C-alpha angles and dihedrals in degrees: 000000000000117000111260113228096200122109114192117222130229116341096348130115131204112230132190101217120232116213117204122194114208130208125229119230088265092054099257111144111235109205118227091248092061098046124100118266112281140149113292129218138212147155119269109241102173139002133222123237104257123097092238087079092061091098090075133046135204107277096031119130110229140188117224137178119272096243101030101094145070117227118224135173125225118182092339097311127110120236133172127225108207132185111234090241088065094055108102104184148339114244112223 
């Protein structure tokens, strides 16, 4: 993985989104773009500077709300910058 040169500010985190395709009961793969709105997940790449972010660490997989992020591109790859208040949980 290329080194990301983005440092989030304040209580924000930089997340590499994980897309998960689901299968219907009959075995048809339903792409992420066709699924109903639901919380998304991703891997934390970098943390902001405020203490609020201390609940998560770089490398954690987190759930976040569907509309609580800003999408950015870095070297052709999509990343999300998310305020800590929009992080829902850490997946362990």
